[in-house]
C-alpha positions as CSV (number, residue, x, y, z in Angstrom):
1,X,37.4,-11.5,2.3
2,X,37.9,-7.9,2.1
3,X,37.7,-5.2,5.0
4,X,37.4,-5.7,8.9
5,X,36.2,-8.8,10.4
6,X,35.6,-9.4,13.8
7,X,36.3,-12.8,15.8
8,X,34.9,-12.5,19.5
9,X,35.4,-15.4,21.8
10,X,33.1,-14.3,24.3
11,X,35.3,-16.0,27.1
12,X,38.6,-16.6,28.2
13,X,38.3,-20.3,28.2
14,X,37.5,-19.6,24.2
15,X,40.4,-17.8,23.4
16,X,42.0,-20.6,21.9
17,X,39.7,-21.5,19.8
18,X,38.9,-17.9,18.3
19,X,43.0,-18.2,18.4
20,X,43.1,-21.1,16.1
21,X,40.2,-20.4,13.7
22,X,41.6,-17.0,13.1
23,X,45.0,-18.7,12.4
24,X,42.9,-21.1,10.2
25,X,41.5,-18.3,7.7
26,X,45.2,-16.3,8.1
27,X,46.9,-20.1,6.9
28,X,43.9,-19.8,3.8
29,X,45.3,-16.0,2.8
30,X,48.5,-17.3,2.6
31,X,48.2,-20.5,1.2
32,X,46.2,-19.1,-2.4
33,X,49.8,-17.7,-3.2
34,X,52.5,-20.3,-4.8
35,X,55.1,-20.7,-2.0
36,X,57.5,-18.3,-4.0
37,X,55.1,-15.4,-3.8
38,X,53.4,-16.0,-1.0
39,X,53.2,-12.9,1.7
40,X,53.7,-12.8,5.3
41,X,51.0,-12.7,7.9
42,X,51.4,-9.8,10.8
43,X,50.3,-10.4,14.8
44,X,50.2,-7.7,16.5
45,X,48.9,-8.7,19.9
46,X,48.0,-6.5,23.1
47,X,50.1,-7.8,26.0
48,X,47.2,-8.5,28.5
49,X,46.0,-10.7,25.8
50,X,49.6,-12.5,25.8
51,X,49.3,-13.3,29.4
52,X,45.6,-14.4,29.1
53,X,46.2,-16.6,25.8
54,X,49.9,-17.0,25.7
55,X,51.9,-16.3,22.5
56,X,51.9,-18.3,18.9
57,X,54.3,-21.2,19.1
58,X,56.0,-22.0,15.8
59,X,56.8,-24.9,15.8
60,X,52.6,-25.9,16.1
61,X,51.6,-22.6,13.7
62,X,54.2,-24.7,11.6
63,X,52.1,-27.7,11.6
64,X,48.7,-25.6,11.4
65,X,49.4,-24.8,7.7
66,X,51.2,-21.3,8.3
67,X,55.0,-20.4,7.0
68,X,57.1,-19.6,10.2
69,X,59.6,-17.9,7.3
70,X,56.8,-15.4,6.7
71,X,55.2,-14.8,9.9
72,X,55.7,-11.6,11.6
73,X,55.1,-11.2,15.4
74,X,54.6,-7.5,17.2
75,X,53.7,-6.8,20.6
76,X,53.5,-3.0,21.0
77,X,52.7,-2.0,24.9
78,X,49.3,0.1,24.4
79,X,46.4,-0.6,22.0
80,X,46.7,2.7,20.7
81,X,50.4,1.7,19.5
82,X,48.6,-1.5,17.8
83,X,46.1,0.7,15.9
84,X,49.0,2.9,14.6
85,X,51.0,-0.4,13.8
86,X,48.0,-1.9,12.0
87,X,47.0,1.3,10.2
88,X,50.1,1.2,8.8
89,X,50.6,-2.0,7.8
90,X,47.2,-2.1,5.8
91,X,48.4,1.2,3.6
92,X,50.9,-1.0,1.8
93,X,49.7,-4.2,0.6
94,X,52.7,-6.6,1.5
95,X,50.8,-8.8,4.0
96,X,48.5,-11.8,3.2
97,X,46.4,-10.9,6.3
98,X,46.8,-8.6,9.4
99,X,45.7,-10.2,13.2
100,X,44.6,-7.6,15.9
101,X,44.5,-9.2,19.1
102,X,42.3,-6.8,21.8
103,X,41.2,-8.2,25.4
104,X,38.4,-6.8,26.2
105,X,36.0,-3.8,24.5
106,X,38.9,-0.9,24.9
107,X,37.5,2.7,24.6
108,X,40.2,3.5,22.0
109,X,39.0,0.9,19.9
110,X,35.4,2.2,18.8
111,X,33.0,2.2,16.2
112,X,34.9,5.5,14.2
113,X,38.4,3.7,14.6
114,X,36.9,0.1,13.6
115,X,35.5,1.9,10.2
116,X,38.8,3.4,10.0
117,X,40.5,0.5,9.7
118,X,38.0,-1.3,8.0
119,X,38.8,1.8,5.0
120,X,42.4,1.1,5.6
121,X,41.8,-2.4,4.5
122,X,39.8,-2.3,2.0
123,X,41.9,0.0,-0.1
124,X,44.3,-1.8,0.6
125,X,43.0,-5.1,-0.4
126,X,44.6,-6.8,2.7
127,X,42.4,-8.6,5.1
128,X,42.4,-7.4,8.8
129,X,41.5,-9.8,11.6
130,X,39.6,-8.3,15.0
131,X,40.5,-11.1,17.4
132,X,38.7,-10.1,20.8
133,X,39.7,-11.7,23.6
134,X,36.4,-11.9,25.9
135,X,34.3,-9.0,24.1
136,X,31.2,-8.2,24.7
137,X,29.2,-6.9,21.6
138,X,29.5,-3.6,20.7
139,X,28.6,-1.3,17.3
140,X,31.2,-1.8,14.8
141,X,32.6,-1.1,11.0
142,X,33.4,-4.8,10.5
143,X,31.5,-6.3,7.9
144,X,31.3,-9.9,9.7
145,X,31.4,-10.6,13.3
146,X,32.1,-13.9,14.1
147,X,31.4,-15.7,18.0
148,X,34.0,-18.4,18.2
149,X,33.7,-21.3,21.1
150,X,35.4,-24.4,21.9
151,X,33.8,-27.2,21.5
152,X,34.9,-31.6,22.0
153,X,36.8,-32.8,19.6
154,X,36.4,-36.0,18.4
155,X,39.3,-39.1,19.3
156,X,41.7,-40.7,16.9
157,X,40.3,-43.7,15.0
158,X,42.1,-46.5,14.7
159,X,42.4,-48.8,11.8
160,X,39.6,-51.2,12.6
161,X,37.1,-47.4,12.7
162,X,37.0,-47.7,16.6
163,X,37.7,-44.7,18.0
164,X,41.1,-44.9,20.5
165,X,40.3,-43.8,24.0
166,X,41.2,-40.9,25.9
167,X,43.1,-39.5,22.2
168,X,42.8,-36.1,21.2
169,X,41.7,-35.4,17.6
170,X,41.8,-32.5,14.8
171,X,40.4,-29.2,16.6
172,X,36.4,-28.4,15.9
173,X,35.1,-24.4,16.2
174,X,31.6,-23.6,17.1
175,X,30.9,-20.7,15.1
176,X,28.0,-18.6,14.9
177,X,27.7,-15.3,13.0
178,X,26.5,-12.7,15.5
179,X,26.5,-9.9,12.0
180,X,27.3,-10.1,8.4
181,X,27.5,-7.4,5.9
182,X,27.1,-9.4,2.7
183,X,24.6,-11.9,1.4
184,X,26.5,-14.4,0.9
185,X,30.1,-16.1,2.5
186,X,32.0,-19.1,1.5
187,X,31.1,-22.4,3.5
188,X,33.7,-23.8,5.3
189,X,33.4,-28.1,5.4
190,X,35.8,-29.5,7.6
191,X,36.8,-33.0,6.8
192,X,38.5,-34.2,9.7
193,X,42.0,-33.8,8.0
194,X,44.8,-31.9,10.1
195,X,45.1,-28.3,9.4
196,X,47.2,-27.5,6.2
197,X,48.2,-25.0,3.4
198,X,46.8,-27.3,1.3
199,X,43.5,-27.0,3.2
200,X,41.1,-24.8,0.7
201,X,37.5,-23.9,1.2
202,X,34.4,-25.4,-0.1
203,X,33.7,-23.3,-3.7
204,X,30.0,-24.2,-3.0
205,X,27.7,-21.1,-1.4
206,X,24.8,-20.7,1.0
207,X,22.8,-17.6,2.7
208,X,24.2,-16.7,5.9
209,X,20.9,-15.8,6.8
210,X,17.9,-15.8,4.9
211,X,18.7,-13.8,2.6
212,X,15.4,-15.5,0.0
213,X,13.0,-13.2,0.8
214,X,11.3,-11.3,-2.1
215,X,10.0,-8.0,-1.7
216,X,7.3,-6.6,-4.2
217,X,7.3,-2.6,-4.0
218,X,4.0,-1.1,-5.4
219,X,3.7,2.6,-5.9
220,X,0.8,5.1,-6.9
221,X,2.2,8.2,-8.7
222,X,-1.0,9.6,-9.3
223,X,-3.0,8.2,-6.2
224,X,-5.3,11.8,-5.7
225,X,-6.1,12.5,-9.3
226,X,-7.2,8.7,-9.6
227,X,-9.4,8.6,-6.6
228,X,-11.0,11.7,-8.4
229,X,-11.3,9.9,-12.0
230,X,-13.0,6.8,-10.3
231,X,-15.3,9.1,-8.6
232,X,-16.2,11.0,-11.7
233,X,-15.8,8.9,-14.8
234,X,-16.1,5.3,-12.8
235,X,-13.8,2.6,-12.4
236,X,-13.2,1.9,-15.7
237,X,-11.8,5.4,-16.9
238,X,-8.2,4.0,-17.6
239,X,-9.6,0.9,-20.0
240,X,-12.1,3.2,-21.8
241,X,-9.5,6.2,-22.1
242,X,-9.3,9.4,-20.4
243,X,-12.6,11.8,-20.9
244,X,-11.7,14.7,-22.9
245,X,-11.1,16.4,-20.0
246,X,-8.7,19.8,-19.2
247,X,-5.4,19.1,-16.9
248,X,-6.6,18.1,-13.2
249,X,-4.0,19.5,-10.3
250,X,-4.5,19.4,-6.5
251,X,-3.4,22.5,-4.1
252,X,-2.2,22.3,-0.8
253,X,-0.6,25.4,1.4
254,X,3.1,24.8,1.4
255,X,4.9,27.4,3.6
256,X,1.8,29.9,3.1
257,X,1.4,29.9,-0.5
258,X,-0.9,27.7,-2.5
259,X,1.1,24.8,-4.4
260,X,0.8,22.0,-6.5
261,X,1.2,19.2,-4.0
262,X,-0.5,16.3,-7.0
263,X,-1.2,16.0,-10.5
264,X,-2.3,13.3,-13.5
265,X,-0.3,12.3,-16.1
266,X,-2.0,15.0,-18.6
267,X,-1.0,18.1,-16.4
268,X,2.6,17.0,-16.2
269,X,2.6,16.4,-19.9
270,X,1.3,19.7,-20.1
271,X,4.3,21.3,-18.7
272,X,3.3,21.3,-14.9
273,X,5.5,20.2,-11.9
274,X,4.7,19.2,-8.5
275,X,5.6,22.5,-6.2
276,X,4.8,24.9,-8.5
277,X,2.1,27.6,-7.6
278,X,-1.3,27.8,-8.2
279,X,-1.1,31.2,-9.9
280,X,1.8,30.6,-12.4
281,X,0.3,27.6,-13.5
282,X,-3.2,29.3,-14.0
283,X,-0.9,32.0,-16.2
284,X,0.3,28.8,-18.4
285,X,-2.8,26.4,-18.3
286,X,-6.1,29.2,-17.9
287,X,-8.3,26.3,-18.1
288,X,-6.6,23.7,-15.8
289,X,-9.3,21.9,-12.8
290,X,-7.8,22.5,-9.2
291,X,-9.1,20.7,-7.0
292,X,-8.6,21.2,-2.7
293,X,-6.0,18.6,-1.3
294,X,-7.6,16.0,1.0
295,X,-4.8,13.5,2.4
296,X,-7.8,11.8,4.9
297,X,-9.4,10.7,1.7
298,X,-6.0,10.1,-0.2
299,X,-5.0,8.0,3.3
300,X,-8.3,5.9,3.4
301,X,-8.2,5.7,-0.3
302,X,-4.4,3.7,0.4
303,X,-6.1,2.1,2.9
304,X,-8.3,0.5,0.4
305,X,-5.6,-0.9,-2.1
306,X,-3.8,-2.3,0.9
307,X,-7.1,-4.2,1.8
308,X,-7.2,-5.1,-1.6
309,X,-3.3,-6.5,-2.0
310,X,-4.1,-9.1,1.3
311,X,-5.0,-11.1,-2.3
312,X,-1.3,-12.0,-3.0
313,X,0.1,-12.0,0.6
314,X,-0.6,-11.0,4.5
315,X,2.0,-9.2,4.7
316,X,1.9,-5.6,3.4
317,X,3.4,-2.4,4.9
318,X,2.5,1.0,3.5
319,X,5.3,3.0,1.8
320,X,4.2,6.7,3.0
321,X,1.1,8.4,1.3
322,X,2.0,6.7,-1.9
323,X,3.1,3.4,-2.2
324,X,2.6,-0.1,-0.7
325,X,5.5,-3.1,0.0
326,X,4.5,-6.7,-0.5
327,X,6.2,-9.8,1.4
328,X,5.5,-12.2,-1.0
329,X,8.1,-14.5,0.2
330,X,6.8,-18.0,-0.4
331,X,4.0,-16.7,-2.4
332,X,5.0,-16.5,-5.8
333,X,4.3,-19.9,-6.5
334,X,0.6,-19.9,-5.7
335,X,0.1,-17.3,-8.5
336,X,2.2,-18.6,-11.5
337,X,5.7,-17.6,-10.7
338,X,6.6,-13.9,-9.8
339,X,6.3,-12.5,-13.1
340,X,2.6,-14.0,-13.5
341,X,2.2,-12.5,-10.0
342,X,3.1,-8.8,-11.2
343,X,1.1,-9.5,-14.1
344,X,-2.1,-9.9,-12.7
345,X,-1.5,-7.1,-10.1
346,X,-0.9,-4.7,-12.5
347,X,-3.8,-6.2,-14.7
348,X,-6.5,-5.6,-11.9
349,X,-5.1,-2.3,-11.0
350,X,-5.4,-0.9,-14.6
351,X,-9.1,-2.1,-14.8
352,X,-9.9,-0.6,-11.5
353,X,-8.7,2.6,-12.7
354,X,-5.5,3.2,-10.5
355,X,-2.0,3.6,-11.9
356,X,0.8,1.7,-10.6
357,X,4.5,0.9,-10.8
358,X,5.5,-2.5,-9.5
359,X,8.7,-3.9,-8.7
360,X,10.2,-7.0,-7.6
361,X,13.7,-7.9,-5.6
362,X,15.2,-9.0,-2.2
363,X,15.2,-5.7,-0.5
364,X,12.7,-3.4,-0.1
365,X,15.0,0.1,-1.2
366,X,16.3,-1.7,-3.9
367,X,12.3,-2.7,-5.2
368,X,11.6,1.2,-4.0
369,X,13.9,2.5,-6.9
370,X,13.2,0.4,-9.3
371,X,9.5,1.0,-9.5
372,X,10.2,5.0,-8.8
373,X,12.9,4.9,-11.4
374,X,12.9,1.6,-13.6
375,X,9.6,1.3,-15.7
376,X,6.2,0.5,-14.9
377,X,7.5,-3.3,-13.9
378,X,10.8,-5.1,-13.4
379,X,12.1,-8.1,-11.6
380,X,15.5,-8.2,-10.2
381,X,17.7,-11.0,-8.5
382,X,20.0,-10.0,-5.5
383,X,23.6,-10.5,-7.5
384,X,22.0,-7.5,-10.4
385,X,21.6,-5.1,-7.6
386,X,24.6,-3.1,-8.2
387,X,24.1,-3.1,-12.0
388,X,20.9,-1.8,-11.8
389,X,21.0,1.0,-9.0
390,X,24.7,2.5,-10.9
391,X,22.6,5.0,-13.6
392,X,19.7,5.7,-11.0
393,X,19.7,9.1,-9.9
394,X,20.7,9.6,-6.1
395,X,17.1,10.2,-5.3
396,X,16.7,6.7,-5.5
397,X,18.1,6.0,-2.3
398,X,15.6,7.5,-0.1
399,X,17.6,10.5,0.5
400,X,16.4,13.6,1.8
401,X,16.0,16.5,-0.9
402,X,18.8,18.5,0.5
403,X,21.2,15.7,0.7
404,X,21.0,15.1,-3.0
405,X,21.3,18.4,-3.8
406,X,24.7,18.8,-1.3
407,X,26.1,16.1,-2.9
408,X,25.1,17.3,-6.8
409,X,27.2,20.2,-5.7
410,X,29.9,18.5,-5.1
411,X,29.1,16.2,-8.4
412,X,27.7,13.3,-7.5
413,X,24.5,12.4,-9.1
414,X,24.1,8.4,-9.5
415,X,24.6,6.1,-7.1
416,X,27.4,4.7,-8.9
417,X,29.1,7.8,-8.1
418,X,29.5,6.9,-4.2
419,X,29.1,2.5,-5.0
420,X,33.1,2.5,-4.1
421,X,33.4,5.7,-3.7
422,X,35.7,5.7,0.1
423,X,33.0,5.7,2.8
424,X,34.3,7.6,5.7
425,X,34.7,10.9,4.0
426,X,31.1,10.8,2.8
427,X,30.1,9.9,6.2
428,X,32.0,12.9,7.6
429,X,30.2,15.3,5.3
430,X,26.8,14.1,4.4
431,X,26.3,12.1,7.8
432,X,25.7,8.2,8.0
433,X,21.6,8.1,6.4
434,X,23.7,8.4,2.8
435,X,25.3,4.9,2.9
436,X,22.8,3.5,5.3
437,X,20.5,3.5,2.6
438,X,23.2,2.2,0.4
439,X,23.6,-1.1,2.1
440,X,19.9,-1.6,2.7
441,X,19.9,-1.5,-0.8
442,X,22.1,-3.6,-1.9
443,X,21.2,-5.9,1.0
444,X,24.3,-5.5,2.9
445,X,21.8,-4.3,6.4
446,X,18.8,-5.1,7.2
447,X,15.7,-3.0,6.9
448,X,12.5,-4.6,8.5
449,X,9.3,-3.8,7.0
450,X,5.8,-3.6,9.5
451,X,2.7,-5.0,8.5
452,X,-0.1,-2.8,9.0
453,X,-2.1,-5.6,10.0
454,X,-1.7,-7.2,13.8
455,X,-1.5,-10.4,14.5
456,X,-4.7,-12.4,15.5
457,X,-5.6,-13.4,19.2
458,X,-6.5,-16.6,18.1
459,X,-5.1,-18.4,15.8
460,X,-4.5,-22.3,14.8
461,X,-2.0,-23.9,12.0
462,X,-2.2,-26.7,10.1
463,X,1.0,-27.1,8.5
464,X,1.0,-29.5,5.2
465,X,3.2,-32.3,3.6
466,X,3.4,-29.8,0.0
467,X,3.2,-26.6,-1.1
468,X,-0.9,-26.0,-1.5
469,X,-0.7,-25.6,-5.6
470,X,-4.4,-25.4,-6.5
471,X,-7.9,-23.7,-5.4
472,X,-9.1,-27.7,-5.3
473,X,-6.9,-28.4,-2.5
474,X,-7.3,-25.7,-0.7
475,X,-11.5,-26.0,-0.4
476,X,-10.6,-29.5,0.8
477,X,-9.2,-28.0,3.5
478,X,-11.6,-25.1,3.4
479,X,-14.4,-27.4,4.9
480,X,-12.6,-29.1,7.9
481,X,-11.8,-25.1,9.1
482,X,-15.5,-25.1,10.7
483,X,-14.5,-27.9,13.4
484,X,-11.2,-27.1,14.2
485,X,-12.4,-23.6,14.9
486,X,-14.9,-25.3,17.1
487,X,-12.4,-26.4,19.6
488,X,-10.0,-23.0,19.2
489,X,-13.1,-20.6,20.7
490,X,-14.1,-23.3,23.6
491,X,-13.0,-20.0,26.1
492,X,-16.1,-18.4,24.7
493,X,-14.8,-15.2,23.8
494,X,-16.8,-13.1,21.8
495,X,-15.0,-12.9,18.1
496,X,-14.8,-9.8,15.8
497,X,-13.5,-10.6,13.3
498,X,-12.6,-14.0,11.4
499,X,-10.0,-14.5,8.7
500,X,-10.1,-18.4,7.2
501,X,-8.2,-17.9,3.7
502,X,-4.5,-17.3,3.9
503,X,-2.5,-19.4,2.2
504,X,1.7,-19.2,2.6
505,X,3.7,-21.4,1.5
506,X,3.4,-25.3,2.9
507,X,1.1,-23.7,5.7
508,X,-2.6,-23.0,6.0
509,X,-3.9,-20.8,9.1
510,X,-7.4,-19.2,10.2
511,X,-7.5,-16.8,12.7
512,X,-9.8,-14.6,15.0
513,X,-9.5,-11.3,17.0
514,X,-11.7,-9.7,19.4
515,X,-9.7,-6.4,17.5
516,X,-11.4,-4.6,15.0
517,X,-8.9,-5.1,12.6
518,X,-9.9,-6.4,8.7
519,X,-9.8,-10.0,7.9
520,X,-6.2,-10.6,6.6
521,X,-8.1,-12.6,3.3
522,X,-11.4,-12.0,2.5
523,X,-11.6,-11.6,-1.5
524,X,-16.1,-10.2,-1.6
525,X,-14.7,-7.9,1.5
526,X,-12.0,-6.5,-0.2
527,X,-13.9,-5.9,-3.0
528,X,-16.5,-3.6,-1.6
529,X,-14.3,-1.7,0.4
530,X,-11.8,-0.9,-2.4
531,X,-15.0,0.2,-4.1
532,X,-16.6,1.9,-1.0
533,X,-13.4,3.8,-0.5
534,X,-12.7,4.8,-3.7
535,X,-16.7,6.2,-4.2
536,X,-17.6,7.3,-0.9
537,X,-14.8,9.1,0.6
538,X,-13.8,11.1,-2.5
């Protein structure tokens, strides 16, 4: 454990359970070292909290696993005094853990104060446990917020295995994770034995939340020029080779001047760059092919590519005007694995005349960074996030250009420069967006995606015993769907769109909608839409 962890008791009656849980963690922190090298535990309790829940009892804490010779109890008069003591204690690494007990939600302990305490605890390497009695959920910088409630314990067992009536057994905690700042945390297995210093957490780990999602980021660096190249030279222009043609650039009005807003790879190799004036570009290369920008046609082309990507997953989200996000969680095995899916995707796009870079990871931020700054194709595991991001420029965090330039002026140019830097000064100078993007890329903060297609008005699902592994199995289910559909549409409503080929893990789904959205998956229609969009709207 590192930094700030909040343990919240929603009601006063749960204060004992929350206190016991916090002391159990403190006992674990103190019991890591040998008896001679154990550091003391510091408990800073608010006066009102002591009146409601009582004071720690020395004899009970000794039996609970804490060394009472190394246990310090402080009772400041106000919360402000308690915060001052805790911050001073975290500065010197002389405590195994520090427990701050408060009641309710005091105004002097807000987001900025919790951030300061978290930074102090993380820098000093001392775990800080914020024990909140009868408090509500609020914005906090704690890595974890755990809601602890009391639950009835089982009675003591007799030698014959029967339960002794009226007996009180070992404590039982009902713990709910309300906030998690990392992907994995130790799992505590309670074996029914009394809590002692010898009790240690299991070495097994499991995701606190569902962190098994896999996001594919797909970026098209030359989307406008690819659209025109397909129109002029056909979809096979990439596989046949680009004809001998001058560099292609797109011009658009930027701040009352005509500048380059898009260009192909030949123009890039010729020394032209994005944002360069058209007059300057013509002076460098007089024979360049300048085409007026058409954002509407580019957007229609990207929409056609998004429709085409439904062959891999029904969850496709737009990423600006040059990319897509594909949530392929549970879909990769249908294509032979993530590498086979990635190879098939890029192979098909290449023969469709579209240049693309793709990457797969657990977070949209990391996938985006790898697709834009890591190469043509990359696949990363969750534990490799820091290693991959460290050498990348700060632009890989999807920051505004002004923020990247301001960071460069103080010597911060790569993600590794801010990865382990103190956070408080960065937030004060560059704002919260910098650390938010960093946490999203590392998986420490959530970043939901919004699929471009809405949920169908009518749907029917059939759960399968095993995942769909081949086309034959899918075809067997496909023949029974018209009968199921007739039952679904007995209400007599007119159906505009029918989708019947969406496979997701071990679930088969077909749906219909009265809205004008295209089907989730229809290979032939997708191919016609992509071809028509590329050639008819260029």
